[in-house]
N, C-alpha and C positions, 0 to 999 in steps of 0.2 A: 059089580066088582069083576075084575078080569083075572083069569089064570089063578084062581084061588079056591081051595076047598079046605075043610076043617084040618085034614092031615097036613096040609101045606103051611099052616100057621105057626107051627112049632117044628123046627128042623135043627138037626145036629150034625156037626162034623168035628174032626179032631185035628189039631195042628201041633205036632210034637206032643208035649205033655199037657196041652191045654184043650179042654173041651169047649167048643164054640156052640152056642144055642141061638138060633135066630127066632125072634118073636115078632110076628107080622100081625099088626092090628088090622090094617087094611091095605089093599093094592088095587087102585082104581084110577080112572081119568081124573086129572087135576086141571090146572089152568091151561088156556090156550097157549100154543107155542109162541105167538107174537107177544104175549104178556109176560110169560115166565122166562123164556130164553130169547129175547128180542134180537140178540146179535147173530143168532144162527139163521142162515137163509133157508128159504122154502126148498131150494134144490137139495140141501143136505138131507133133509127128512125124506124127500122123494127118492133120492139115489140110494138111500139105505133102508128103505121101507121093508125089504125082505127079512131084515133081522131086527129092526126097531119095533115092528108091529107084531103082536099086540102088547108086549110086555113093557115097552117104553114110550109108545106113540100110538094114538088112534087116528088113522088117516081120515076117516069119515068126518070126525069132528075137529080134526087138527089140534087135538089136545095132547099134552104130555101125559104120561102114566107114571105114577110114582107109588112107592110103598111107605107107609108109616110103620116103622119098625125099630126094634132095639136088639141089642146083642148082649148075651150074657156069656161071660168067660169064667170058667172054673180053672183057676190058675194058682199054683203054689199053695194049695190048701185053702184058698179063699174064693168067694163068689163075687165077681165084678160085673156090675150092670152098666152098659154103655148107652147113655141117653135114655130118657124116660117118656117119650111120646108127648101127646097133647094134654092128657088128663081129662077128667070128667067134671061137668058142672062149672066150667069156668066162663066168666064174662070175657069175651073176646070180640068186641065191637068191630064190625066190618070183616070179620073172618068166618062168617057163616058160608056154606054149610059145614066146612071141614073142621073148625075148631071151636066155634061158639056154642057153649052149652051142649057139647058133644057127649055121647054116652057110648063108651067102649068097654071092652072086657080084658083090659090089660093085665090086671091082677089074676083073673081067671086063667089067662094064657100062661102066665108064670107058674101058676099052681099046676097046670097040666105038664109043665116041664119039671115039676118037682121042686119048685122054689117058692118058699114063704117069704113075706117081707122081712121077717126077722132073720132070714138066712143070708141076706145081702150084706156083704162086708164093705164094699166100695161102690159108690155111684160116681160115674164119670159123666159130666155134662160137657160135651165137646164144645159147645157154645151156648148162649142163653136165649135162643129163639124159641118161639111158642111151642114147637113140636119136638123139642128136646128136653124140656124141663117139666112138663105138666104133671107127671106122676111122681115128681119129687116129694109131693105133699098130698094129703088126704084131709077130709074134714075132721075136725077134732072130736066130733060126736060119733065117729067111727063109721059114717056113711060113705063108703068108698064109691058109691054110684053117682055121687055128684051133689053139689050144694055144700055150703059151708056150715049149715046148721046154726044153732044158737050162738050168737056172738060173732058169727062170721069168721071163726078162727080156723087156720090151716095148720097142720103139724106134719113132720116128716113121715113119709110112708114107710121108710126103712129105718126102724129105730136103732139098729145097731151099726149103721153104715156111716162111714166117712164120705162126705160128698166133696169131690174134687172139682173146683170151679175155677175157670181162667180168670185171673186177677183183672186183666184188662177189660174183659166183658163186665165183671162185677162193678168196676168203677164206671164204665160207660152207661150202663143201665141203672145203676144204683143211686140212692138219694144224695150221695156226696157229690154227684155230678148233675144234680137236678134231673135225675133219670135220663141222663144222656144228652149230648149235644144233638139236637134234631129228633130226639125220641118222641114217639107218639104216645097218646093216652094208653093204648093197649100195652106198650112196653112197661108202663108203670104198673099196670094191673098184673102183668106177668111176673114182674119182680116181687110185688107185694105178696101174691099168693103162692109163688113157687120157689123163690130164692130167699126172701127175708125170713120166713119161718125156719129155714134150715140154719141160718145164722143165729137166730134166737135160741135154737136148741143146742148150739155149740157144736154142730156136727160139720160145718163148712171148713174146708181147707183151701185157701187161695194160693194159686201157684202161677209161675210165669217162666217162660224159656223152656226149661226141661224139668220133668218130674218123674222119678223112678217109682212106679206102683209096686213092682215086685221083680223077681229075677227074670221074668219073662216079658214084662209089660212096661213101656215107657211112654209118657206123654210129651209132646213137642208142639210148641206154638207154630201156628200156620195162619197168620192173620190175613185179613182182607174181606172175607165173607162178613165177619164181625171183627172188632179189634182183638178179641181174644180167641178167635177160632183156633182149634187144635186138632191134632191127629194122635192116635194111640197106636204105637208100634208094638208088635208081637214077634218075639224071636225065641223059638223053643226047638232044640235039636237042629235039624236042617230046615225046618219050616219057618217061613216069614209071612207076616200079613201087616197091613196098615189100615186101620179104621179111620176113614178121613172125614166123617161128619158131612157137612155141606160143602166141602171143597168142590164136589161135583154133584149135580142133580140128574144128569143124563149122560149116557155113554157118548153122545155127540160131543161132549166137552173133552173127551179123550182124543178125538180126532183133531181137535183144534183147542189147545189149552187157553187160548185168549178169550173164548166165548164164556161170558159170565151170565149168571141168573139175575133176574131183576131185584132179587133180595140181597145181592152183595153190596155191602156199605162202601167199600173201597175197591172198585173193579180192577184197577191196575195192580194193586197189591195182592188181590186174590189170584190174578193170572200168574204173578211171580211165584206165589206159594204153590199153585197148582202144577207149574212147570217143575219146580223142585221135587215135589212129592211124586209126581209121575216118573220123573227121571230116576229117582232112587228105586221106585217100585219096579221099573223095567230092568234096571242094572242088577238089582239084588233078588230078583224073582219074588218079590213081595206080592201076596194076594191083595188085591185092591178091594176094600170093603166100604162103599159109600153108605151114607145113612138111608138113602131113598131109592136105590135101584130096585126095580122090579125084577121079575124072572128069577134067576138063580141068586141075584143079590150081590155077587161077588165074582171077580174075574182077575185074570193076569193081564199085564200090559206089556207090549213089545215096542221097542224103538222102530221107526220106520223113516228113513231119510232124516229130515230135520224135526220130525214130530213123533207121533205115537200111533200104535194100532192096537186093536182089541186082541187079546189072546184067549185062552180057554176059560170058559165060565166054570165056576166052582160046582162041585156036586155035594149035596147034603141030603140026609135022609129025614123022614118024618120021625116024630117023637117015638 
């Protein structure tokens, strides 16, 4: 793993009246650049090596570097969990070593931050990809370490939470659409072990367009990466932030908003959403908080000619 120690895995900062807690499961080299961000030319990585390495790119192996992380917001008297990682003990064919039968310490990291599963009031799934919904559920037999135990049953990890799920993604990946147009077998597995149990428990709320979470937090559709991809906006006092999920996977996509990751289902639509969100972040001085950026994990964005440039990176302290 790169640029990570135990004290860096739980970090805190405050935006207005909202406490923001960053939970980092891992931060390490991921897929090769040519496979993950095929639209980004080799010269972009080389020309920006001085700040991309080692938090976002490993020059020696030409691999992207990403973080698997979630964000906890203590807002308006409630605890809001934004995305839930990959989960443990899940069958994810073709996704080894990152997601298939993985064993992580997500609940332990939450505990270190002072958060028990029963303390979470709202779970936000920005979209329904494998690494954003895994800890939605745990084994019914109470084994949080992995495996479904007797009967193969999964139940919601956060028993008191309302789960906010984008309706367009729920339809695309769910059984009413035969698990999505062009969806793979692994998509069916993800829905069945991480989404369907939340529906059965009566804890899912489907939303579309705009959804007000509380006086500080608002969800907004930003489709393209998936049909229901969304961003969560924070406004408290003079502070602004936007949690953008997988709208961006690497800071090089700020330099050119048209560059998509290989996991974007509708690349043209994703680029339009990216341009809109980056523009507002620059104009309103919103802190940009992507799901997978390494290093500080969040930064400001500036307009530069017809495009955008990186501003100051966020500062957060250990637990």
